[in-house]
N, CA, C and O atoms as a Tinker XYZ file with bonds, in Angstrom:
   216  protein
     1  N    150.573000  319.401000   58.996000    73     2
     2  CA   149.770000  318.858000   59.922000    64     1     3
     3  C    148.399000  319.867000   60.138000    63     2     4     5
     4  O    147.238000  319.471000   60.237000    81     3
     5  N    148.826000  321.139000   60.177000    73     3     6
     6  CA   147.661000  322.094000   60.302000    64     5     7
     7  C    146.801000  321.992000   58.946000    63     6     8     9
     8  O    145.571000  321.970000   58.968000    81     7
     9  N    147.470000  321.940000   57.904000    73     7    10
    10  CA   146.832000  321.934000   56.516000    64     9    11
    11  C    145.884000  320.732000   56.563000    63    10    12    13
    12  O    144.705000  320.827000   56.223000    81    11
    13  N    146.452000  319.584000   57.002000    73    11    14
    14  CA   145.722000  318.349000   56.988000    64    13    15
    15  C    144.367000  318.418000   57.799000    63    14    16    17
    16  O    143.312000  317.940000   57.382000    81    15
    17  N    144.507000  319.002000   58.883000    73    15    18
    18  CA   143.278000  319.175000   59.776000    64    17    19
    19  C    142.317000  320.120000   59.151000    63    18    20    21
    20  O    141.113000  319.873000   59.223000    81    19
    21  N    142.784000  321.261000   58.498000    73    19    22
    22  CA   141.961000  322.198000   57.837000    64    21    23
    23  C    141.269000  321.510000   56.656000    63    22    24    25
    24  O    140.125000  321.847000   56.349000    81    23
    25  N    141.904000  320.591000   56.008000    73    23    26
    26  CA   141.422000  319.902000   54.886000    64    25    27
    27  C    140.293000  318.937000   55.364000    63    26    28    29
    28  O    139.268000  318.826000   54.692000    81    27
    29  N    140.467000  318.263000   56.480000    73    27    30
    30  CA   139.553000  317.344000   56.935000    64    29    31
    31  C    138.115000  318.225000   57.300000    63    30    32    33
    32  O    136.967000  317.893000   57.005000    81    31
    33  N    138.509000  319.313000   57.952000    73    31    34
    34  CA   137.242000  320.192000   58.364000    64    33    35
    35  C    136.431000  320.559000   57.007000    63    34    36    37
    36  O    135.208000  320.452000   56.917000    81    35
    37  N    137.276000  321.002000   55.974000    73    35    38
    38  CA   136.707000  321.496000   54.711000    64    37    39
    39  C    135.911000  320.134000   54.070000    63    38    40    41
    40  O    134.786000  320.224000   53.579000    81    39
    41  N    136.493000  319.158000   54.133000    73    39    42
    42  CA   135.898000  317.948000   53.574000    64    41    43
    43  C    134.568000  317.568000   54.306000    63    42    44    45
    44  O    133.583000  317.216000   53.658000    81    43
    45  N    134.563000  317.645000   55.639000    73    43    46
    46  CA   133.410000  317.438000   56.494000    64    45    47
    47  C    132.403000  318.423000   56.200000    63    46    48    49
    48  O    131.239000  318.044000   56.069000    81    47
    49  N    132.721000  319.721000   56.071000    73    47    50
    50  CA   131.737000  320.658000   55.765000    64    49    51
    51  C    131.053000  320.480000   54.421000    63    50    52    53
    52  O    129.849000  320.687000   54.263000    81    51
    53  N    131.929000  320.065000   53.404000    73    51    54
    54  CA   131.385000  319.784000   52.080000    64    53    55
    55  C    130.405000  318.693000   52.091000    63    54    56    57
    56  O    129.353000  318.748000   51.454000    81    55
    57  N    130.792000  317.614000   52.884000    73    55    58
    58  CA   129.938000  316.357000   52.986000    64    57    59
    59  C    128.591000  316.864000   53.504000    63    58    60    61
    60  O    127.537000  316.512000   52.974000    81    59
    61  N    128.645000  317.733000   54.592000    73    59    62
    62  CA   127.409000  318.172000   55.309000    64    61    63
    63  C    126.562000  318.915000   54.217000    63    62    64    65
    64  O    125.371000  318.632000   54.095000    81    63
    65  N    127.131000  319.821000   53.456000    73    63    66
    66  CA   126.412000  320.615000   52.422000    64    65    67
    67  C    125.786000  319.645000   51.372000    63    66    68    69
    68  O    124.611000  319.780000   51.032000    81    67
    69  N    126.602000  318.646000   50.852000    73    67    70
    70  CA   125.988000  317.718000   49.965000    64    69    71
    71  C    124.874000  316.908000   50.426000    63    70    72    73
    72  O    123.951000  316.614000   49.667000    81    71
    73  N    124.925000  316.507000   51.726000    73    71    74
    74  CA   123.868000  315.825000   52.329000    64    73    75
    75  C    122.577000  316.659000   52.467000    63    74    76    77
    76  O    121.476000  316.179000   52.198000    81    75
    77  N    122.743000  317.862000   52.874000    73    75    78
    78  CA   121.672000  318.890000   52.894000    64    77    79
    79  C    120.935000  319.000000   51.534000    63    78    80    81
    80  O    119.714000  318.888000   51.416000    81    79
    81  N    121.858000  319.246000   50.457000    73    79    82
    82  CA   121.315000  319.373000   49.135000    64    81    83
    83  C    120.576000  318.123000   48.604000    63    82    84    85
    84  O    119.591000  318.199000   47.869000    81    83
    85  N    121.134000  316.950000   49.039000    73    83    86
    86  CA   120.481000  315.661000   48.692000    64    85    87
    87  C    119.071000  315.632000   49.374000    63    86    88    89
    88  O    118.058000  315.344000   48.737000    81    87
    89  N    119.063000  315.929000   50.627000    73    87    90
    90  CA   117.752000  315.878000   51.368000    64    89    91
    91  C    116.734000  316.852000   50.748000    63    90    92    93
    92  O    115.543000  316.553000   50.654000    81    91
    93  N    117.228000  318.003000   50.336000    73    91    94
    94  CA   116.304000  319.072000   49.757000    64    93    95
    95  C    115.755000  318.457000   48.408000    63    94    96    97
    96  O    114.559000  318.473000   48.119000    81    95
    97  N    116.673000  317.952000   47.668000    73    95    98
    98  CA   116.219000  317.379000   46.318000    64    97    99
    99  C    115.191000  316.234000   46.515000    63    98   100   101
   100  O    114.265000  316.082000   45.718000    81    99
   101  N    115.366000  315.456000   47.561000    73    99   102
   102  CA   114.568000  314.266000   47.773000    64   101   103
   103  C    113.153000  314.813000   48.158000    63   102   104   105
   104  O    112.153000  314.315000   47.639000    81   103
   105  N    113.063000  315.816000   49.049000    73   103   106
   106  CA   111.862000  316.314000   49.516000    64   105   107
   107  C    111.132000  316.930000   48.284000    63   106   108   109
   108  O    109.927000  316.741000   48.117000    81   107
   109  N    111.924000  317.709000   47.381000    73   107   110
   110  CA   111.251000  318.333000   46.244000    64   109   111
   111  C    110.616000  317.371000   45.286000    63   110   112   113
   112  O    109.550000  317.589000   44.711000    81   111
   113  N    111.389000  316.228000   45.149000    73   111   114
   114  CA   110.950000  315.090000   44.284000    64   113   115
   115  C    109.659000  314.553000   44.957000    63   114   116   117
   116  O    108.709000  314.274000   44.226000    81   115
   117  N    109.568000  314.402000   46.181000    73   115   118
   118  CA   108.432000  313.841000   46.866000    64   117   119
   119  C    107.190000  314.723000   46.603000    63   118   120   121
   120  O    106.093000  314.280000   46.262000    81   119
   121  N    107.499000  316.049000   46.804000    73   119   122
   122  CA   106.398000  317.012000   46.512000    64   121   123
   123  C    105.912000  317.089000   45.107000    63   122   124   125
   124  O    104.724000  317.291000   44.854000    81   123
   125  N    106.817000  316.930000   44.199000    73   123   126
   126  CA   106.487000  316.892000   42.855000    64   125   127
   127  C    105.671000  315.635000   42.482000    63   126   128   129
   128  O    104.699000  315.725000   41.731000    81   127
   129  N    106.076000  314.458000   43.015000    73   127   130
   130  CA   105.349000  313.343000   42.796000    64   129   131
   131  C    103.918000  313.365000   43.337000    63   130   132   133
   132  O    102.936000  312.915000   42.746000    81   131
   133  N    103.934000  313.980000   44.606000    73   131   134
   134  CA   102.542000  314.086000   45.242000    64   133   135
   135  C    101.652000  315.038000   44.389000    63   134   136   137
   136  O    100.470000  314.743000   44.214000    81   135
   137  N    102.158000  316.114000   43.880000    73   135   138
   138  CA   101.426000  317.107000   43.057000    64   137   139
   139  C    100.881000  316.352000   41.766000    63   138   140   141
   140  O     99.697000  316.428000   41.436000    81   139
   141  N    101.819000  315.624000   41.068000    73   139   142
   142  CA   101.357000  314.860000   39.924000    64   141   143
   143  C    100.315000  313.775000   40.260000    63   142   144   145
   144  O     99.423000  313.471000   39.467000    81   143
   145  N    100.457000  313.243000   41.390000    73   143   146
   146  CA    99.483000  312.139000   41.921000    64   145   147
   147  C     98.008000  312.827000   42.081000    63   146   148   149
   148  O     96.983000  312.364000   41.580000    81   147
   149  N     98.080000  313.935000   42.817000    73   147   150
   150  CA    96.788000  314.688000   43.030000    64   149   151
   151  C     96.154000  315.113000   41.719000    63   150   152   153
   152  O     94.968000  314.886000   41.481000    81   151
   153  N     96.979000  315.748000   40.855000    73   151   154
   154  CA    96.470000  316.284000   39.533000    64   153   155
   155  C     95.939000  315.159000   38.737000    63   154   156   157
   156  O     94.909000  315.315000   38.082000    81   155
   157  N     96.586000  314.017000   38.751000    73   155   158
   158  CA    96.111000  312.781000   38.010000    64   157   159
   159  C     94.821000  312.273000   38.582000    63   158   160   161
   160  O     93.997000  311.809000   37.793000    81   159
   161  N     94.546000  312.309000   39.899000    73   159   162
   162  CA    93.334000  311.844000   40.510000    64   161   163
   163  C     92.277000  312.924000   40.086000    63   162   164   165
   164  O     91.163000  312.560000   39.710000    81   163
   165  N     92.581000  314.093000   40.137000    73   163   166
   166  CA    91.471000  315.159000   39.827000    64   165   167
   167  C     91.207000  315.053000   38.297000    63   166   168   169
   168  O     90.045000  315.148000   37.903000    81   167
   169  N     92.164000  314.873000   37.468000    73   167   170
   170  CA    91.927000  314.787000   36.042000    64   169   171
   171  C     91.197000  313.469000   35.666000    63   170   172   173
   172  O     90.411000  313.510000   34.719000    81   171
   173  N     91.394000  312.294000   36.337000    73   171   174
   174  CA    90.670000  311.169000   36.141000    64   173   175
   175  C     89.198000  311.321000   36.507000    63   174   176   177
   176  O     88.269000  310.874000   35.835000    81   175
   177  N     89.086000  312.033000   37.700000    73   175   178
   178  CA    87.606000  312.238000   38.082000    64   177   179
   179  C     86.910000  313.157000   37.158000    63   178   180   181
   180  O     85.735000  312.922000   36.872000    81   179
   181  N     87.494000  314.132000   36.688000    73   179   182
   182  CA    86.893000  315.012000   35.661000    64   181   183
   183  C     86.502000  314.262000   34.458000    63   182   184   185
   184  O     85.403000  314.424000   33.927000    81   183
   185  N     87.416000  313.421000   34.013000    73   183   186
   186  CA    87.236000  312.559000   32.771000    64   185   187
   187  C     85.997000  311.553000   32.968000    63   186   188   189
   188  O     85.187000  311.280000   32.083000    81   187
   189  N     85.989000  311.073000   34.218000    73   187   190
   190  CA    84.957000  310.119000   34.520000    64   189   191
   191  C     83.614000  310.891000   34.534000    63   190   192   193
   192  O     82.624000  310.366000   34.024000    81   191
   193  N     83.548000  312.023000   35.055000    73   191   194
   194  CA    82.304000  312.787000   35.089000    64   193   195
   195  C     81.838000  313.181000   33.763000    63   194   196   197
   196  O     80.646000  313.160000   33.454000    81   195
   197  N     82.842000  313.567000   32.927000    73   195   198
   198  CA    82.585000  313.989000   31.530000    64   197   199
   199  C     81.923000  312.800000   30.735000    63   198   200   201
   200  O     80.897000  312.966000   30.075000    81   199
   201  N     82.593000  311.556000   30.844000    73   199   202
   202  CA    82.200000  310.500000   30.151000    64   201   203
   203  C     80.731000  309.953000   30.707000    63   202   204   205
   204  O     79.879000  309.478000   29.956000    81   203
   205  N     80.584000  310.089000   32.050000    73   203   206
   206  CA    79.250000  309.634000   32.569000    64   205   207
   207  C     78.124000  310.541000   32.248000    63   206   208   209
   208  O     76.955000  310.175000   32.372000    81   207
   209  N     78.501000  311.845000   31.792000    73   207   210
   210  CA    77.428000  312.820000   31.482000    64   209   211
   211  C     76.960000  312.567000   30.105000    63   210   212   213
   212  O     75.933000  313.130000   29.727000    81   211
   213  N     77.596000  311.793000   29.333000    73   211   214
   214  CA    77.012000  311.474000   27.887000    64   213   215
   215  C     76.177000  310.247000   27.996000    63   214   216
   216  O     75.612000  309.795000   27.001000    81   215
């Protein structure tokens, strides 16, 4: 009975850790996508300026 309760607590702790890791991965993916979006906009503006200068 004691082991069963300990096992439940360990499972709950593991679930909390997995959820935190998942949240951290999701936020890093959002930052990465935002970075690629901004770099894409800047790159396209530079290409447009380069093409219009000719």
